[in-house]
N, C-alpha and C positions, 0 to 999 in steps of 0.2 A: 608109342611113338608119336604117331599123329596129335594126340593130345596135349604131349610136351611141345611140340612145337605151336602148337595154336596157342598157349597159355604166354610162351615167349614173345609170339607176335602182338598177344593182347598187352602184354607189361612195354614193348618198347613202341606201342603205338601209346598209349598211356602217358609214358615221360615224353614224347615228341612234342605231345600236345598241351603239358606240364611247360615244357620249355619253351613252347611259341607264345602261350597266353602270358609268361612271364617275359620274354621278349615285349609283347604289345604293350603291358602296363609303363604309364608315366614314372619317371625317376624323380625318386624323394625329394622335395626341397634341400638345397644346400642350409649348411645355418645361417644362419643371419652372419652379414660381414663377408661370405664367401665370394671370391670371385666368379661365380656359374649361378650366385640366386638371385631369385627372381624378386624386385624389389619395387613396391607399390610408389607412389609418389609421392604419397600420404607419409608413407615409412620416412622418404627422404626430407620432405618438410620437417617431421619433428626434429631433426638430427640438423636444422639451420639454424643459424646464429643470428641473429639482428642484422643486416646489413652485410652479410656475406652470401657464400655461393657454396655449393655442393660441387663437387670434382670427383672425377673417377681416375684414370691411370692411362696413358695412351701412349704408344713404344713412337712415333713421330715427331722430331723436332718440335713444333708447335705445343708447348705446353696448354696454351688455349683452347684447344679443342675437347680437351677434357673435361670441360663444362658441361654439366648435367641440368644445373638448377640455377639461375638467375635471377629470380624474384624482381630485383633494383631496373630491369629490362625493360617490364611491364611498366612501371614507373616513367621511365624515359621514352618509350612508346605514348604513352597517355601525353606526356609535356609535347611531345614532337608534335601528335598529330591535332591535340584540340587546345592544349594551355596555352602556346606558341602561338596558335591563329588569332588566338582573341588575344595575346599581351601587342601582337603586330598592328591588328587590326584598329586598338581602341587607340596607340600612342603614335602612329602614322595616320591615320583618318583624321584623329583627334587634332594634332596637330595641323595638319590641313585646314580645318574645319578653322580653328582659331584665328589662325593668319588668314582666312577670307573674312570672318568677320572684322577683326582686326584692320583690313585694306580700307572693309566698306564704312566702317565707322571714323578711322582716323586719315584714310590714305596715304599719298606717298610722302616723305618729309621732304618738302621744296629747299630752296635753296633761298631763304627770306629776303635778300638781298638782291635776286637776280644774279646770272650770268656776270660775270666781268669781263669775260673778253680774255682775259689772261690767263696763264696755267702753271705748275709748277708740279717737280715730281717727287712723287708720293711713293712708289715702287720700281727699282729698277730693274732689268731686264732677266737678271739671275732669279731674284726676287716673285718675278710672276713665273718663269719657266716653271720651278720648283711646282708654284701653289697651282699652275694648270696641270702639271703630269700627275701632280698628289690629287687635285681633284678628278681627273678623267679616271685615275684607274678607282678612286672613290664610286664615281657612277658606276661601272661595270662591275665592282664588286657588290655594289647593292642592290643591281638588278637580278646578277645572277644567287644572289643570296636569296632574294626574293621569290625569285621562280621553285627555288627547294623548299622554301616555305609554304609558297601558296600557288607554283604553276600547277599541279595536278586539278584543283578546283578553278584556277582565273583564265588560264591558260590552253591546257588539253584540248577541255570542250570546244576553243575556239579554232584551235589550228590542226586539231587532230594528232591521234597517238605518232605518226612518222615522223610530222614535222615536231612536234613536242619533244621526242625522244631526238633528235639533232639538236632543235635550240638547247637542249640538257647538256649531251655532251659536249657540245661547245664551250658550253657556259661552265661549265665543270673546268676545262682547261685553262679558259681565261681568270676563273676565279683564282685559281692555284699560280699561274704564271705570274698574273700581274699582285701578287701579294708584294713582291720581291720589290719590286720599284715604287708600291707605296710605302713599303715601308722604310725604304731609302728616303723617300719623302718626308716622313713623318719625324725621321734621324736630322734631318739637315733643318727642316723650318723649326725645329726645336733649337737650335744651336745658332741659329740665324736670327729670331726673333725674341728669344728667351730673355735678354735684359729688356729690352722696352716693354715687356709685358708682364714683369717684378711688379705686384700691386703696392698702392703709397696712400697719402692724403688724400690727394686729390680725385683718386677713383671713390672716397666715402662720396665725397661733397657730389662727385657726381651722379650716383646711385640717387642719393637726398635728392635730388631735382630732377629724379626721372629719366637721367641720360638724352632730353629733347624730343621724346617720343612722346610726352604729354604738352598739350600748349605749343608755342614757339620758344620757348627756352633753350637756351644753347651754353650748359655747362661748361668750364675750358676743361679740357683732355691736351694730354701731350698726343704722342705719335696713336697710339691706342687707347681707346678710353677705356673703359671700365666692363663697361658689356661684351667688347672685343677681346678684352684680356680673360674674360669669366672662359667666353668662346674657344680663345687659344689653349687655358689650361683642361677645359673639359676635351677638346681636340687631342692634345696629347695623352693622356691619361689614357681617352676611350678608344684611340690606334694603338697604344700599346697594349690594352687588355683586347685589341682584337689582333692585334699579331702573334701574340703569346699565345693565346687561345687557338687561333688559327693554323699556327706549324704545329704546336700539338696534333691537330686532325692530317693537317699534312703528311708530316710522318707518322704515326700512329704507331704505340705500343714500342716509343724508344724510352724504355723507363715509364712507362704507362701501363696500367691493367685496363681490361673492360670497365670496369667501374669509373676509371679515372677518362678513360675517353667519353664516355657518357654524359659526365658533368661537365668537360671542355666543350661539348657539343652542345648543352643546355647554357653555358655561361656565355659563349661565341654567340649564340643566335639571339641571347637577351638583350646581349649588351650592342649588337648591332641593332636591333629595332629601336631603341634609345638612341643611337649613333646618327641613325638615320634621320629619327626625328629632327634633333639638333639642328643638322645640315641641312635640313627643309627650312628651318628659321633663318640661320647662316645666308642661304643663297636669297632668301624674301629679302631680306636687310640689302643684299650688295647687289639689288638687282630690282625688284619695283617698288622697297619699303623706303627707297630713299634717292632723290635725284641725285646725279653726278658719283654716287657711289661707284657703278662698273666701270667707272672710267678709271678709277686708282688702278685695276689690275687686267683692263683693259688694255689702254694705252699707258699707262704708268703715270698719268699726267692730270692734275684734277684744279678745278675750277679755285680761283686763288678767293674768292667769297665762302667756296664748299670748304675752303681750308679754313678760314677766318672763324667761322661760322662752331665747325664741328671736331677742329681739333687747334681751338686759336693757341693752346701755347706751343704747341708744336711749331705752326706757323712762323709766331715769334723768334723760336730758337732759330728756324730757318733762315730767316730774312737778315737774324743779327748775323749769323755766321757766312753766309752769302755777300753781306756789306749793300747797304743802301738797295735791298730787291732784286739784285741779280738774277737771283734762281727765279723770278719771275718772266715769263714771257708772254706772247702775245697767244692764243687759241687759235691751232688750224682750221 
């Protein structure tokens, strides 16, 4: 009897040992594609189609959270951290360098016959208000956008992490909210000046003669010359591109995917660098580059001799409409 009990105990111990060993062994891998299968990154990439992504399944409403692999994000990161900085540095610093060289070689375009002491209205109060409102918004948008691209490299070491964090946070709010008055300005300026900015044959001759920037030649022009018309249309096209791509970023994923958002960021930032460079040229011509030009958007009044030399056809139209030069008045 004792021997039988001993054998039963031995068998029970062996079964228990086998059970615990079996429980401690890892479970066999699930078949490929099963919900609990362990899949390597290489296996995922083998299933990836060009330009696509690999997604799993999630139970939350945000289906974008199911993305497992999105290789295009690496290209976007390389663009944002490396390529964009090169584009911005070359375009913006190159423009500043060219303008500085041009100023040293050419100097400002002077009023050849000197100031007459009489002025005439070039832009009314509403036109100047819309110009300066849009310009002020642009300056803030440009500075806060450049901070996103270059702030970590240029600004962070100078002011420290806490100050840089505060500046960037408020810059983000300013960038987002000032986009609305900037958009309004682009729309109003388009309808306000589109008619006089339609190109014509006079502009061809203006371009052939160098626009008065070379030598002392003053080709005839109406209210806006060919150079100003070119800036106007580039501003309108560039401003529209900035507005559309910018609102895709402010209101993300409204009909767009992650890939669409990445493309919008790349497009928005590239156009922004080119737009800033163009505006630097516009600011130069309207301030240091041409005597008397700033007054047109400052007081709205320009010297009569300035009008005769740079916009002779417009001057003649204004004089003929006012009757015997009544539009001209003594400068204050």
